[in-house]
Each structure stands twice: as C-alpha cells, then as structure tokens.
C-alpha positions as CSV (number, residue, x, y, z in Angstrom):
1,X,105.3,76.1,94.7
2,X,105.4,74.3,91.7
3,X,104.1,77.2,89.7
4,X,107.1,79.3,91.2
5,X,109.5,76.7,90.1
6,X,108.1,76.5,86.6
7,X,108.0,80.3,86.2
8,X,111.5,80.4,87.3
9,X,112.9,77.8,84.8
10,X,110.7,79.3,82.0
11,X,112.0,82.9,82.4
12,X,115.6,82.0,83.1
13,X,115.8,79.6,80.2
14,X,113.8,81.8,77.6
15,X,115.1,85.3,78.1
16,X,118.8,85.0,77.3
17,X,117.9,85.4,73.7
18,X,116.8,89.0,74.4
19,X,119.6,89.8,76.8
20,X,122.5,92.2,75.9
21,X,125.8,90.8,75.0
22,X,127.8,93.1,77.4
23,X,126.5,91.0,80.5
24,X,127.5,87.4,81.2
25,X,124.2,85.6,81.5
26,X,125.4,83.2,83.8
27,X,123.6,80.7,86.3
28,X,125.0,80.8,89.9
29,X,124.6,79.5,93.2
30,X,124.5,82.0,96.4
31,X,125.0,80.5,99.8
32,X,124.2,83.1,102.6
33,X,124.3,83.5,106.3
34,X,121.7,85.8,107.9
35,X,121.4,87.5,111.3
36,X,117.7,88.3,111.9
37,X,116.0,90.9,114.1
38,X,112.8,89.3,115.1
39,X,109.0,90.2,115.2
40,X,108.0,91.2,118.7
41,X,105.6,88.1,118.8
42,X,108.6,85.8,119.0
43,X,110.2,84.5,121.9
44,X,113.5,85.8,121.1
45,X,114.4,89.2,119.8
46,X,117.3,87.8,117.3
47,X,118.1,84.7,115.4
48,X,120.2,83.3,112.7
49,X,119.4,81.8,109.2
50,X,121.4,79.9,106.6
51,X,120.2,79.4,102.9
52,X,121.1,79.1,99.3
53,X,119.7,80.3,96.0
54,X,120.0,79.3,92.5
55,X,120.2,82.4,90.3
56,X,120.2,83.4,86.6
57,X,121.6,86.8,85.4
58,X,118.8,87.8,82.8
59,X,120.1,91.2,81.6
60,X,122.1,94.2,82.8
61,X,119.4,95.1,85.2
62,X,117.7,91.7,86.2
63,X,118.5,88.7,88.0
64,X,116.0,86.1,89.2
65,X,116.8,83.5,92.1
66,X,114.8,80.5,93.5
67,X,115.9,80.7,97.2
68,X,115.4,78.1,100.2
69,X,116.1,79.3,103.8
70,X,116.1,77.7,107.3
71,X,115.8,80.0,110.2
72,X,116.3,79.3,113.8
73,X,114.5,82.0,115.9
74,X,115.0,80.1,119.2
75,X,112.7,78.5,121.3
76,X,111.7,75.9,119.0
77,X,110.5,78.8,116.8
78,X,111.8,77.6,113.4
79,X,111.1,78.6,109.8
80,X,111.7,77.2,106.4
81,X,110.9,79.0,103.2
82,X,111.2,78.6,99.4
83,X,111.0,82.1,97.6
84,X,111.3,83.4,94.1
85,X,113.2,86.7,94.1
86,X,113.5,89.3,91.5
87,X,116.9,91.5,91.8
88,X,116.8,94.8,90.0
89,X,120.3,96.3,89.7
90,X,120.5,100.1,89.5
91,X,123.9,99.8,88.1
92,X,126.3,96.8,87.2
93,X,130.0,97.5,88.1
94,X,132.6,94.9,89.3
95,X,133.5,97.0,92.5
96,X,130.1,97.9,93.5
97,X,126.4,96.8,92.0
98,X,123.6,97.8,94.1
99,X,120.2,96.3,93.9
100,X,116.7,96.2,95.1
101,X,114.8,93.0,95.5
102,X,111.3,91.7,95.8
103,X,110.2,88.1,96.5
104,X,107.2,85.9,96.9
105,X,107.1,82.3,98.1
106,X,105.9,79.7,100.8
107,X,106.8,79.5,104.6
108,X,106.6,76.9,107.2
109,X,106.5,78.0,110.8
110,X,107.1,75.9,113.8
111,X,109.3,72.7,114.6
112,X,110.2,70.6,111.5
113,X,109.7,68.4,109.6
114,X,106.0,68.8,110.4
115,X,103.7,70.2,113.0
116,X,103.9,73.6,111.6
117,X,101.5,76.2,113.1
118,X,101.8,78.2,110.0
119,X,102.0,77.5,106.3
120,X,101.5,80.5,104.4
121,X,102.4,83.0,101.7
122,X,105.6,85.0,102.2
123,X,106.5,88.4,101.0
124,X,110.0,90.0,101.2
125,X,111.8,93.1,99.9
126,X,115.0,94.8,100.7
127,X,118.1,96.5,99.3
128,X,121.7,95.1,98.9
129,X,124.9,95.1,96.8
130,X,127.4,92.6,95.0
131,X,131.2,93.3,94.5
132,X,133.4,90.9,92.5
133,X,136.1,89.1,94.1
134,X,137.3,87.3,91.0
135,X,135.8,86.0,87.7
136,X,133.9,83.3,89.3
137,X,132.8,84.7,92.8
138,X,131.0,88.0,94.0
139,X,130.6,88.9,97.6
140,X,126.9,89.9,98.3
141,X,125.2,91.7,101.2
142,X,121.6,92.8,101.8
143,X,119.0,93.8,104.2
144,X,115.5,92.5,103.7
145,X,112.1,92.7,105.6
146,X,110.1,89.5,105.4
147,X,106.4,89.3,106.2
148,X,104.0,86.5,106.1
149,X,100.2,86.0,107.0
150,X,98.9,83.4,109.4
151,X,96.6,80.4,109.7
152,X,95.1,79.0,112.7
153,X,95.0,82.1,114.9
154,X,98.7,82.8,115.1
155,X,99.8,86.5,114.5
156,X,101.2,87.7,111.3
157,X,104.9,87.9,111.4
158,X,107.5,90.4,110.0
159,X,111.2,89.9,110.5
160,X,114.2,91.8,109.4
161,X,117.2,89.9,107.8
162,X,120.8,91.1,107.4
163,X,122.6,88.7,105.0
164,X,126.2,88.0,103.6
165,X,127.2,85.5,101.1
166,X,128.6,84.7,97.6
167,X,127.4,84.3,94.0
168,X,129.3,81.4,92.7
169,X,129.1,81.4,88.9
170,X,129.0,78.4,86.6
171,X,131.3,80.1,84.0
C-alpha cells in the first residue's frame, strides 16, 4: 500500500511540467456515495458505500486518484479499501466529460477494525462522467465493477457500484 501512495505522490507532483496549459492541473477531493449490487456469495443483494478520493488532473486526458471507501453490504459483511485509480477522459468539456477508469489497491473484508476474513488485492474498472457546476465543483457519476481475490478459503468476490459525488477543486 505504501508503494501505491508513493507512486501517486511521485506521478502527481512530477507530471505537471509536461502537461498542457489549456487544462487546469489542480488537486481535488472527491466525496462519493454509492449503491452496490452485491456478489451472489454475499448475504444481501444490495448495499451502500461512502468514500473519498484525493485526485490530481495530470493533463487533458488523465487524472489520478487515491481513494478510500467503506462499504456496508449488510449482515456484518463490511469492506474497507484503498485504491489507486487512473481516469482517462475521452473528451474534456465543462458540460460533459466522459471517462473510463481502472484501479488497483488493497481490501479488507469482514467486521472492522480487525478480524477480517479476507485481506487481498482489489481490481476495479468502469465508466463515468463529470459535469461542471461552477469553477470549483464538478458533479461526477460512474459505474464500476470491483473484484478481489480471497484468502483463507473464502470465495472471490465481485460487486457493482453505482456512485455519485463531487470533485471539489483547490483553486
């Protein structure tokens, strides 16, 4: 996990020198709320999640984010994760900016703060968009599929997330 944080900070601070001037290369925070469609191996078929990301606009096509998320799948089936996400914007436009995203990170499954039955690598990917509300805030929405392996004999799990939130820029 330390490697993911170090990579994020290195790329986010070194890259602005190469980025185009037309795009604001700003840092932002992104609080989100998610509705989940749960893996069939879970006790409930739906759940909710809350999270936040620290992000950096790298250039007109790329953002990078370090995201944390807590998920309540129900029946003491909880999850906490930290993920490094890359967002590729197909087109930047204030009214509609679609993107695809891929992420890799770590996950803790089970009751928190400890006694997790599964601590493993997490992979996720999806599609989304942002739209500008004003100079400092963008609305964001995305759908992602999240998968992680298993330790200790538990099954691999894959869940769908539909998320809405804001990008709040430090301008």
